Structures are given as C-alpha cells and as structure tokens.
C-alpha positions, 0 to 999 in steps of 0.5 A: 623439372618443376610443374607450374600451375597454369591458368586456362588462359595460357591454353587459349593464348597458345592456341591464338598465337599458334594461328601465326606459327605456320607463317613464321615457319616460312619466315624464320626457317628455311626449306630443307632443299635450299638449306646448307648442310654440314657436307657443304663445309667439310672435306669430301672423303670421296675426293682424291684431294681429301687428305690434302684438304684435311692437312690444310684444315689441321695446319690452320687449326694450329694457330688457334689459342687454347681458350678458343678451343675450349669455347668452340668445344663447349659451344659444340657440346651445347649444340649436341645436347639438342634432344634435351631442348626439343623434349623440354619445348615439347613438354610445354602446355599447349604443345601436344607432341602426339598431334602432328597437326599442332602448329607448335609441334610443326615449329618445334620439329622444324626448328630442331631439324635446323639446329641439328646441323650445328652440332653435326658440323662442329663435331666433324670439324673438331674431329678432323682438326686433330686438336681434340680428344674426341672420347673426352668430348663425346663423354661430356656430350653424353653427360650433358644429355643425361643430366639435362638442365634446370632453367626455371621455366617448368612447363610454362610456354611463356617462360619457355619462349622468353628463355629461348628468345634470350638464349638464341641471342646469346648463342648467336653472339657466341658463334658470331664472336668465335667466327670473328676470332677465327678470321683474325687468326687466318682461318676463314673457313672455320669463320664461315662455318661459325658465322653460318651457324650464327645466322641460323641462331639470329633467325631463330631468336627473332622467331621466339621474340615474335612469339612473345610479341603475340603473347604480350598482345594477348596476355600482357600482365601474365607475360610480364610476370613470367619475364620478371620471374625469369630475370630474377632467376637469371637466364642460365645457359643450357650447358650449365651442367657441362662436365668432363669425366671425373669432374663435378657437375658445373665445374667444367661449365665455370671454366668454359664460361671463364674462357668465353669471358677472357676471349670476349666471346660472351660476357656479362655486358653481353647479358645486359645488352641482350636484355636491352634488345628484348625490352626494346623489341617487346616495347616493354616501356610503352605497355599500358593498361596493366594491372598491379602485378603487371606494373610491378613486373614491368618496373622491375625489368626496366630498371634491371639493366642499370643494376646489372651493368653496375654488377658487371663493372665489378666482376673479376674474370679468372685469368688462370687457364684451366687445362681441359681434358678435351684439348690435346 
C-alpha cells in the first residue's frame, strides 16, 4: 500500500469529525441485541424438519440462472474478505487501533461486526444450496484475503471514506438487484436475505457519506482534491484481485463483472449514478470560497458524469458465459 504524505490538518479534521462519530454509531448501526443474525434466515439443524427445509431450499435454488450463481458467489467472497477491509481502515491516519477510546476505532469495529454477518449468511446458504463447489469457493476467499487489494487510497482518511461511500452504495446496488432477481425466480427466502444485507449496506453508505460531509465543511479544498484523485484513478471494486485456483489474478474478477453486467446487477450506468448521488449529497456544485486546486477539482468531478455516460453507452459486454470452477 502506498503511503501518502499528509498535512497536519488531516489529523485535526479527523479529530474534529470524530466528535460526531459516536452519534453516528447510534444512527447508522444497530445494537447487537436488536440486530438480525444469519441463524434467523437459515434452517435450524436441531429442528426435526431441518432436512425438509434444506430440501426445499435446494429445490428453489434449481431455478436460478448460471450467471446468478456467479454473481452471488462473487458477492459472498467479497463480503468474506472483511479482514482486509478492517485492517485497511484501521491503517488510516487519525485512527489509532491501539486506542480503544478513539471514536474511529469504535466505529470501525462496530461496522466490521455488522458486515461480518453478510458473508456468514451467504456462505451458509451457498453450502446448503448444493449448487456450489465449496472447496473452490473457499480457495478463492483465501486467495482474496491473502492478496488484499490496491485501491489508491494509501493511508489518507479522506480518500478512504470517499472510497467507502462509493463502494457501499455499489454493494447495496448489487445485493438489492440480486434480491429482485431471486424474487422473480420464485425464491422469496433468498430475496429476503439479500435485501436485508442490502439495507445494511445502504445505512453504512450514508454513514460514510456523512463523514465526508463533515470533512468538506472543515477542509473543502483538500476533500475535493481527494475526490478528484479517486475518480481519476477510478473506483475499483474490493474484489478486483478475485481468482480461482489455477487462474491469474484479475481474470476471474473480469468474468464475475461480465456476469453482473449481463444480469444488470451492477453496470457502468450504475457507476455513474452513484457518482451523481455523491455529488448531490455533498453539494459539490454549490461549494464556494475554494482555492485554485479546489476549483479545478470541483470542475473535474462535476463534468465527469457526462463523460462517463458517453463511455458507458459504447461499452460492449462479453456475452460468452464463462465456466466458473465454483459452480457445479
């Protein structure tokens, strides 16, 4: 991971925004006692009707398309690589993971705890479905955690939280669309699982957007420069190093992305729509009193959606269905 040299003001801003983090914990995260758990959605192995429930789950799974399984598995592996994401956030300047009283540490741990349930739930569903070669899936998960990711944020908290704002919205979109497809294929139970995960991702996205709102209030020029930098690099998905056994890093991710595009689960148009949401949420068009760097950065991100829409309209999606090692 590259190290970005940060001005002292970054620490001051993080300390300032940190004053609001505990309030955001209550607003955007749920108490453990009131939260859902994977067991709420899965057959109970101690129940006398356990095997009947599993049989029904497997019967309903048979109607789901090949690309659907590729996307669901890729989403699950992305969720299971949570250790990478937690350690990445904890490495940001202004977050001292050894300080239990640091509000950013409290947030990151609580966010991680909520996110951890997503991979657990999907993993168990895939195992019970009978449609998946779990050893291949588990190997891909191990690869992804081992390889990590390279997303261009370094240790800069501004870039980190701009990335998470975008990425959590992208993850929400993917899980929500998968839920809609499951419902269309007469699988309301799986639809409920994916929609419940999507709702978590939506809350988390708005938390990270709220963090950046506060950053923009305190340090608008540097926040805009960070935003411009992330959009010039392009927001890459956290699973861009995804691979199967015997396959090069990145190849499996491309096939996974193609499947998501074919299904309409996450598309180039969605990328632009998420950017539009961030521009509106952070009121970028209405920022005033910027310095020259801030003005240039603002102009770049405001004109970017139109350019990206033109590119998206010319993109061709690979229609060749790749044979994943994950799927039986």
